[in-house]
DRENSEVEX-288737 format. One record per atom (N, C-alpha, C): residue number from 1; x, y, z; atom name. Coordinates in nm, 2 decimals. Each point is the difference from the previous one (the first is absolute). Layout:
// DRENSEVEX-288737
[node NUM [X Y Z] 'CA']
...
// end
This chain:
// DRENSEVEX-288737
[node 1 [6.94 13.26 10.69] 'N']
[node 1 [-0.10 0.00 -0.10] 'CA']
[node 1 [-0.02 0.14 -0.05] 'C']
[node 2 [-0.01 0.01 -0.13] 'N']
[node 2 [-0.03 0.13 -0.07] 'CA']
[node 2 [-0.15 0.03 0.01] 'C']
[node 3 [-0.04 0.12 -0.02] 'N']
[node 3 [-0.14 0.04 -0.01] 'CA']
[node 3 [-0.06 -0.07 -0.13] 'C']
[node 4 [-0.13 -0.04 0.02] 'N']
[node 4 [-0.06 -0.07 -0.11] 'CA']
[node 4 [-0.15 0.03 -0.01] 'C']
[node 5 [-0.05 -0.01 -0.12] 'N']
[node 5 [-0.15 0.01 -0.02] 'CA']
[node 5 [-0.04 -0.14 -0.04] 'C']
[node 6 [-0.11 -0.05 0.07] 'N']
[node 6 [-0.05 -0.13 -0.04] 'CA']
[node 6 [-0.14 0.01 -0.05] 'C']
[node 7 [-0.02 -0.06 -0.12] 'N']
[node 7 [-0.13 0.00 -0.06] 'CA']
[node 7 [-0.04 -0.15 0.00] 'C']
[node 8 [-0.10 -0.04 0.07] 'N']
[node 8 [-0.04 -0.14 0.03] 'CA']
[node 8 [-0.12 -0.04 -0.09] 'C']
[node 9 [0.03 -0.10 -0.09] 'N']
[node 9 [-0.10 -0.07 -0.08] 'CA']
[node 9 [-0.09 0.10 -0.08] 'C']
[node 10 [0.06 0.08 -0.07] 'N']
[node 10 [-0.07 0.09 -0.10] 'CA']
[node 10 [-0.06 -0.09 -0.10] 'C']
[node 11 [-0.13 0.02 -0.02] 'N']
[node 11 [-0.08 -0.07 -0.10] 'CA']
[node 11 [0.03 0.05 -0.14] 'C']
[node 12 [0.03 -0.09 -0.09] 'N']
[node 12 [0.03 0.03 -0.14] 'CA']
[node 12 [-0.08 -0.09 -0.09] 'C']
[node 13 [-0.02 0.05 -0.12] 'N']
[node 13 [-0.07 -0.08 -0.11] 'CA']
[node 13 [0.10 0.00 -0.11] 'C']
[node 14 [0.03 -0.12 -0.05] 'N']
[node 14 [0.10 -0.01 -0.11] 'CA']
[node 14 [-0.03 -0.13 -0.08] 'C']
[node 15 [0.04 0.02 -0.13] 'N']
[node 15 [-0.01 -0.12 -0.09] 'CA']
[node 15 [0.13 -0.07 0.00] 'C']
[node 16 [0.01 -0.11 0.08] 'N']
[node 16 [0.13 -0.06 0.01] 'CA']
[node 16 [-0.02 -0.15 0.01] 'C']
[node 17 [0.09 -0.07 -0.07] 'N']
[node 17 [-0.01 -0.15 0.00] 'CA']
[node 17 [0.06 -0.06 -0.13] 'C']
[node 18 [0.05 -0.12 0.01] 'N']
[node 18 [0.06 -0.06 -0.12] 'CA']
[node 18 [-0.10 -0.04 -0.10] 'C']
[node 19 [-0.11 -0.07 0.03] 'N']
[node 19 [-0.10 -0.03 -0.11] 'CA']
[node 19 [-0.07 0.12 -0.04] 'C']
[node 20 [-0.04 0.01 -0.13] 'N']
[node 20 [-0.08 0.11 -0.05] 'CA']
[node 20 [-0.13 0.02 0.08] 'C']
[node 21 [-0.06 -0.11 0.03] 'N']
[node 21 [-0.13 0.01 0.07] 'CA']
[node 21 [0.01 0.06 0.14] 'C']
[node 22 [0.12 -0.01 0.06] 'N']
[node 22 [0.02 0.06 0.13] 'CA']
[node 22 [0.02 0.15 -0.01] 'C']
[node 23 [0.05 0.04 -0.11] 'N']
[node 23 [0.02 0.15 -0.02] 'CA']
[node 23 [-0.12 0.06 -0.06] 'C']
[node 24 [-0.11 -0.07 -0.04] 'N']
[node 24 [-0.11 0.05 -0.07] 'CA']
[node 24 [-0.08 0.10 0.09] 'C']
[node 25 [0.00 -0.02 0.13] 'N']
[node 25 [-0.07 0.09 0.09] 'CA']
[node 25 [0.09 0.05 0.11] 'C']
[node 26 [-0.01 0.12 0.04] 'N']
[node 26 [0.08 0.05 0.12] 'CA']
[node 26 [-0.03 -0.09 0.12] 'C']
[node 27 [0.10 -0.03 0.07] 'N']
[node 27 [-0.01 -0.08 0.13] 'CA']
[node 27 [0.05 0.08 0.12] 'C']
[node 28 [-0.04 -0.04 0.11] 'N']
[node 28 [0.04 0.06 0.13] 'CA']
[node 28 [0.14 -0.04 0.04] 'C']
[node 29 [0.08 0.10 0.03] 'N']
[node 29 [0.13 -0.02 0.05] 'CA']
[node 29 [0.01 0.10 0.13] 'C']
[node 30 [0.09 -0.03 0.08] 'N']
[node 30 [0.03 0.10 0.11] 'CA']
[node 30 [0.15 0.02 0.00] 'C']
[node 31 [0.04 0.12 0.04] 'N']
[node 31 [0.14 0.04 0.01] 'CA']
[node 31 [0.02 0.06 0.14] 'C']
[node 32 [0.11 -0.05 0.06] 'N']
[node 32 [0.05 0.05 0.13] 'CA']
[node 32 [0.13 0.06 -0.03] 'C']
[node 33 [0.02 0.13 0.04] 'N']
[node 33 [0.13 0.07 -0.03] 'CA']
[node 33 [0.06 0.05 0.13] 'C']
[node 34 [0.13 0.00 0.00] 'N']
[node 34 [0.08 0.06 0.10] 'CA']
[node 34 [0.09 0.10 -0.07] 'C']
[node 35 [-0.02 0.13 0.02] 'N']
[node 35 [0.06 0.11 -0.07] 'CA']
[node 35 [0.09 0.07 0.09] 'C']
[node 36 [0.13 0.02 -0.04] 'N']
[node 36 [0.09 0.08 0.08] 'CA']
[node 36 [0.02 0.13 -0.07] 'C']
[node 37 [-0.05 0.11 0.06] 'N']
[node 37 [0.01 0.13 -0.07] 'CA']
[node 37 [0.14 0.05 0.01] 'C']
[node 38 [0.04 0.10 -0.09] 'N']
[node 38 [0.13 0.06 0.00] 'CA']
[node 38 [0.02 0.09 0.13] 'C']
[node 39 [-0.11 0.06 0.04] 'N']
[node 39 [0.01 0.08 0.12] 'CA']
[node 39 [-0.05 -0.07 0.12] 'C']
[node 40 [0.07 0.02 0.11] 'N']
[node 40 [-0.05 -0.06 0.13] 'CA']
[node 40 [-0.12 0.08 0.04] 'C']
[node 41 [-0.09 -0.07 0.08] 'N']
[node 41 [-0.12 0.06 0.04] 'CA']
[node 41 [0.02 0.13 0.09] 'C']
[node 42 [0.12 0.00 0.07] 'N']
[node 42 [0.03 0.11 0.09] 'CA']
[node 42 [0.02 0.13 -0.08] 'C']
[node 43 [0.03 -0.01 -0.13] 'N']
[node 43 [0.03 0.12 -0.08] 'CA']
[node 43 [-0.12 0.05 -0.09] 'C']
[node 44 [-0.11 -0.06 0.02] 'N']
[node 44 [-0.12 0.04 -0.08] 'CA']
[node 44 [-0.07 0.13 0.04] 'C']
[node 45 [0.02 0.04 0.12] 'N']
[node 45 [-0.06 0.13 0.04] 'CA']
[node 45 [-0.15 0.00 0.00] 'C']
[node 46 [-0.06 -0.12 0.01] 'N']
[node 46 [-0.15 -0.02 -0.01] 'CA']
[node 46 [-0.06 0.06 -0.12] 'C']
[node 47 [0.08 -0.01 -0.11] 'N']
[node 47 [-0.05 0.06 -0.13] 'CA']
[node 47 [-0.01 -0.12 -0.11] 'C']
[node 48 [-0.11 -0.02 -0.06] 'N']
[node 48 [-0.02 -0.10 -0.09] 'CA']
[node 48 [0.09 0.01 -0.12] 'C']
[node 49 [0.03 0.12 -0.04] 'N']
[node 49 [0.09 0.02 -0.12] 'CA']
[node 49 [0.14 -0.05 0.03] 'C']
[node 50 [0.04 -0.03 0.13] 'N']
[node 50 [0.13 -0.05 0.03] 'CA']
[node 50 [-0.01 -0.16 0.01] 'C']
[node 51 [-0.12 -0.05 0.00] 'N']
[node 51 [-0.02 -0.14 0.03] 'CA']
[node 51 [-0.02 -0.08 -0.13] 'C']
[node 52 [0.00 -0.13 0.00] 'N']
[node 52 [-0.04 -0.08 -0.10] 'CA']
[node 52 [-0.15 -0.02 0.02] 'C']
[node 53 [-0.08 0.05 -0.09] 'N']
[node 53 [-0.15 0.00 0.01] 'CA']
[node 53 [-0.05 -0.14 -0.03] 'C']
[node 54 [-0.03 -0.08 0.10] 'N']
[node 54 [-0.04 -0.14 -0.02] 'CA']
[node 54 [-0.13 -0.01 -0.08] 'C']
[node 55 [-0.09 0.10 0.00] 'N']
[node 55 [-0.12 -0.01 -0.08] 'CA']
[node 55 [0.04 0.00 -0.15] 'C']
[node 56 [0.10 0.09 -0.03] 'N']
[node 56 [0.04 0.00 -0.14] 'CA']
[node 56 [0.08 -0.12 -0.04] 'C']
[node 57 [0.07 -0.06 0.10] 'N']
[node 57 [0.07 -0.13 -0.03] 'CA']
[node 57 [-0.10 -0.11 -0.03] 'C']
[node 58 [-0.11 0.00 0.08] 'N']
[node 58 [-0.10 -0.11 -0.03] 'CA']
[node 58 [-0.07 0.02 -0.14] 'C']
[node 59 [-0.03 0.12 -0.03] 'N']
[node 59 [-0.06 0.03 -0.14] 'CA']
[node 59 [0.10 -0.04 -0.11] 'C']
[node 60 [0.13 0.03 0.02] 'N']
[node 60 [0.10 -0.04 -0.10] 'CA']
[node 60 [0.01 -0.15 -0.01] 'C']
[node 61 [-0.01 -0.07 0.11] 'N']
[node 61 [0.01 -0.15 -0.01] 'CA']
[node 61 [-0.12 -0.06 -0.07] 'C']
[node 62 [-0.12 0.06 0.03] 'N']
[node 62 [-0.12 -0.05 -0.07] 'CA']
[node 62 [0.01 0.03 -0.15] 'C']
[node 63 [0.05 0.11 -0.04] 'N']
[node 63 [0.02 0.04 -0.14] 'CA']
[node 63 [0.09 -0.10 -0.07] 'C']
[node 64 [0.12 -0.03 0.06] 'N']
[node 64 [0.09 -0.09 -0.06] 'CA']
[node 64 [-0.06 -0.14 -0.02] 'C']
[node 65 [-0.07 -0.04 0.11] 'N']
[node 65 [-0.07 -0.14 -0.01] 'CA']
[node 65 [-0.10 -0.01 -0.11] 'C']
[node 66 [-0.07 0.11 -0.02] 'N']
[node 66 [-0.12 0.00 -0.10] 'CA']
[node 66 [0.05 0.03 -0.14] 'C']
[node 67 [0.12 0.05 -0.03] 'N']
[node 67 [0.03 0.05 -0.13] 'CA']
[node 67 [0.01 -0.10 -0.11] 'C']
[node 68 [0.04 -0.12 0.03] 'N']
[node 68 [0.02 -0.10 -0.11] 'CA']
[node 68 [0.00 -0.15 0.06] 'C']
[node 69 [-0.03 -0.09 -0.08] 'N']
[node 69 [0.00 -0.14 0.04] 'CA']
[node 69 [0.15 -0.05 0.02] 'C']
[node 70 [0.02 -0.09 0.09] 'N']
[node 70 [0.13 -0.06 0.02] 'CA']
[node 70 [-0.02 -0.15 0.03] 'C']
[node 71 [0.10 -0.08 -0.04] 'N']
[node 71 [0.00 -0.14 0.03] 'CA']
[node 71 [0.04 -0.03 0.15] 'C']
[node 72 [0.10 0.07 0.05] 'N']
[node 72 [0.05 -0.03 0.13] 'CA']
[node 72 [-0.02 0.11 0.10] 'C']
[node 73 [-0.03 -0.04 0.13] 'N']
[node 73 [-0.01 0.10 0.10] 'CA']
[node 73 [0.14 0.05 0.04] 'C']
[node 74 [0.10 -0.08 -0.03] 'N']
[node 74 [0.14 0.05 0.02] 'CA']
[node 74 [0.02 0.13 -0.09] 'C']
[node 75 [-0.05 0.00 -0.12] 'N']
[node 75 [0.02 0.11 -0.09] 'CA']
[node 75 [-0.07 0.12 0.05] 'C']
[node 76 [-0.12 -0.02 0.05] 'N']
[node 76 [-0.08 0.11 0.06] 'CA']
[node 76 [0.07 0.06 0.12] 'C']
[node 77 [0.05 -0.08 0.09] 'N']
[node 77 [0.07 0.04 0.12] 'CA']
[node 77 [0.13 0.09 -0.04] 'C']
[node 78 [0.07 -0.05 -0.10] 'N']
[node 78 [0.12 0.08 -0.05] 'CA']
[node 78 [-0.05 0.13 -0.06] 'C']
[node 79 [-0.10 0.01 -0.07] 'N']
[node 79 [-0.05 0.12 -0.06] 'CA']
[node 79 [-0.05 0.10 0.10] 'C']
[node 80 [-0.07 -0.05 0.10] 'N']
[node 80 [-0.04 0.08 0.11] 'CA']
[node 80 [0.12 0.07 0.07] 'C']
[node 81 [0.10 -0.09 0.04] 'N']
[node 81 [0.11 0.05 0.07] 'CA']
[node 81 [0.08 0.11 -0.09] 'C']
[node 82 [0.02 -0.03 -0.12] 'N']
[node 82 [0.07 0.10 -0.09] 'CA']
[node 82 [-0.08 0.13 -0.01] 'C']
[node 83 [-0.13 -0.01 -0.01] 'N']
[node 83 [-0.08 0.12 -0.01] 'CA']
[node 83 [0.01 0.09 0.13] 'C']
[node 84 [-0.01 -0.07 0.11] 'N']
[node 84 [0.00 0.07 0.13] 'CA']
[node 84 [0.14 0.07 0.02] 'C']
[node 85 [0.10 -0.07 -0.03] 'N']
[node 85 [0.14 0.05 0.02] 'CA']
[node 85 [0.02 0.12 -0.09] 'C']
[node 86 [-0.06 0.00 -0.12] 'N']
[node 86 [0.02 0.11 -0.09] 'CA']
[node 86 [-0.09 0.12 0.03] 'C']
[node 87 [-0.12 -0.02 0.06] 'N']
[node 87 [-0.10 0.10 0.01] 'CA']
[node 87 [0.00 0.07 0.14] 'C']
[node 88 [0.06 -0.07 0.10] 'N']
[node 88 [-0.01 0.05 0.14] 'CA']
[node 88 [0.13 0.01 0.06] 'C']
[node 89 [0.01 0.08 0.11] 'N']
[node 89 [0.13 0.02 0.07] 'CA']
[node 89 [0.02 -0.11 0.10] 'C']
[node 90 [0.03 -0.12 -0.05] 'N']
[node 90 [0.02 -0.12 0.09] 'CA']
[node 90 [0.14 -0.06 -0.03] 'C']
[node 91 [0.06 -0.06 0.11] 'N']
[node 91 [0.13 -0.06 -0.01] 'CA']
[node 91 [-0.02 -0.15 -0.04] 'C']
[node 92 [-0.11 -0.06 0.05] 'N']
[node 92 [-0.02 -0.14 -0.03] 'CA']
[node 92 [-0.14 -0.04 0.01] 'C']
[node 93 [-0.04 -0.10 -0.06] 'N']
[node 93 [-0.14 -0.06 0.01] 'CA']
[node 93 [0.01 -0.15 0.00] 'C']
[node 94 [-0.08 -0.05 0.09] 'N']
[node 94 [-0.01 -0.15 0.00] 'CA']
[node 94 [-0.15 -0.03 -0.02] 'C']
[node 95 [-0.03 -0.09 -0.09] 'N']
[node 95 [-0.13 -0.03 -0.04] 'CA']
[node 95 [-0.03 -0.15 0.02] 'C']
[node 96 [-0.12 -0.03 0.05] 'N']
[node 96 [-0.05 -0.13 0.00] 'CA']
[node 96 [-0.13 0.00 -0.08] 'C']
[node 97 [-0.01 -0.07 -0.11] 'N']
[node 97 [-0.11 0.00 -0.09] 'CA']
[node 97 [-0.07 -0.13 0.01] 'C']
[node 98 [-0.13 0.00 0.04] 'N']
[node 98 [-0.07 -0.13 0.02] 'CA']
[node 98 [-0.11 -0.02 -0.11] 'C']
[node 99 [-0.01 -0.12 -0.04] 'N']
[node 99 [-0.10 -0.04 -0.10] 'CA']
[node 99 [-0.08 -0.12 0.06] 'C']
[node 100 [-0.13 0.01 -0.03] 'N']
[node 100 [-0.09 -0.10 0.06] 'CA']
[node 100 [-0.06 -0.09 -0.11] 'C']
[node 101 [0.08 -0.09 -0.04] 'N']
[node 101 [-0.03 -0.08 -0.12] 'CA']
[node 101 [-0.01 -0.15 0.02] 'C']
[node 102 [0.09 -0.06 0.08] 'N']
[node 102 [0.01 -0.14 0.01] 'CA']
[node 102 [-0.10 -0.05 0.11] 'C']
[node 103 [-0.08 -0.10 -0.04] 'N']
[node 103 [-0.11 -0.04 0.09] 'CA']
[node 103 [0.04 -0.06 0.13] 'C']
[node 104 [0.12 -0.06 0.01] 'N']
[node 104 [0.04 -0.06 0.13] 'CA']
[node 104 [0.09 0.09 0.08] 'C']
[node 105 [0.01 0.13 -0.03] 'N']
[node 105 [0.08 0.09 0.08] 'CA']
[node 105 [-0.08 0.13 0.03] 'C']
[node 106 [0.04 0.06 0.11] 'N']
[node 106 [-0.06 0.13 0.03] 'CA']
[node 106 [0.04 0.10 -0.10] 'C']
[node 107 [0.13 0.00 -0.04] 'N']
[node 107 [0.05 0.09 -0.10] 'CA']
[node 107 [0.14 -0.04 -0.04] 'C']
[node 108 [0.05 0.05 -0.12] 'N']
[node 108 [0.14 -0.02 -0.03] 'CA']
[node 108 [0.05 0.15 -0.01] 'C']
[node 109 [0.13 0.01 0.03] 'N']
[node 109 [0.05 0.14 0.01] 'CA']
[node 109 [0.15 0.00 -0.06] 'C']
[node 110 [0.04 0.12 -0.04] 'N']
[node 110 [0.14 0.03 -0.03] 'CA']
[node 110 [0.03 0.11 0.09] 'C']
[node 111 [0.13 0.01 0.03] 'N']
[node 111 [0.05 0.11 0.09] 'CA']
[node 111 [0.14 0.04 -0.06] 'C']
[node 112 [0.01 0.13 0.00] 'N']
[node 112 [0.13 0.06 -0.05] 'CA']
[node 112 [0.03 0.13 0.07] 'C']
[node 113 [0.13 0.03 0.00] 'N']
[node 113 [0.05 0.13 0.05] 'CA']
[node 113 [0.08 0.07 -0.10] 'C']
[node 114 [-0.02 0.12 -0.03] 'N']
[node 114 [0.08 0.08 -0.09] 'CA']
[node 114 [0.04 0.13 0.06] 'C']
[node 115 [0.12 0.04 -0.03] 'N']
[node 115 [0.06 0.12 0.06] 'CA']
[node 115 [0.02 0.11 -0.11] 'C']
[node 116 [-0.01 0.12 0.03] 'N']
[node 116 [0.02 0.11 -0.09] 'CA']
[node 116 [0.15 0.00 -0.04] 'C']
[node 117 [0.03 0.04 -0.12] 'N']
[node 117 [0.14 0.00 -0.05] 'CA']
[node 117 [0.07 0.13 0.05] 'C']
// end
């Protein structure tokens, strides 16, 4: 297993949903991420400038989620993955994005994994 950073159930606010009324107000989503950095933890030298700063990653995810309305959480998950791969020194990211909308479920979720090119 490679070194990984896990961000568990980051709280997001996003306008997402197929009906217009569902997108009218931001709703609660959560994101869980598994991030594989380009550098192994053993090579970081205890220096934040060598690491993937997970606080900055969280702020970037919140920014992507809040920037515009979307119909599908699949679209939001794709956009988050693309942004993180472009902005941070990571090899891959896996995202589970949860939405709390259907009354007879705890949540619905999408999950994807994307690798750097």
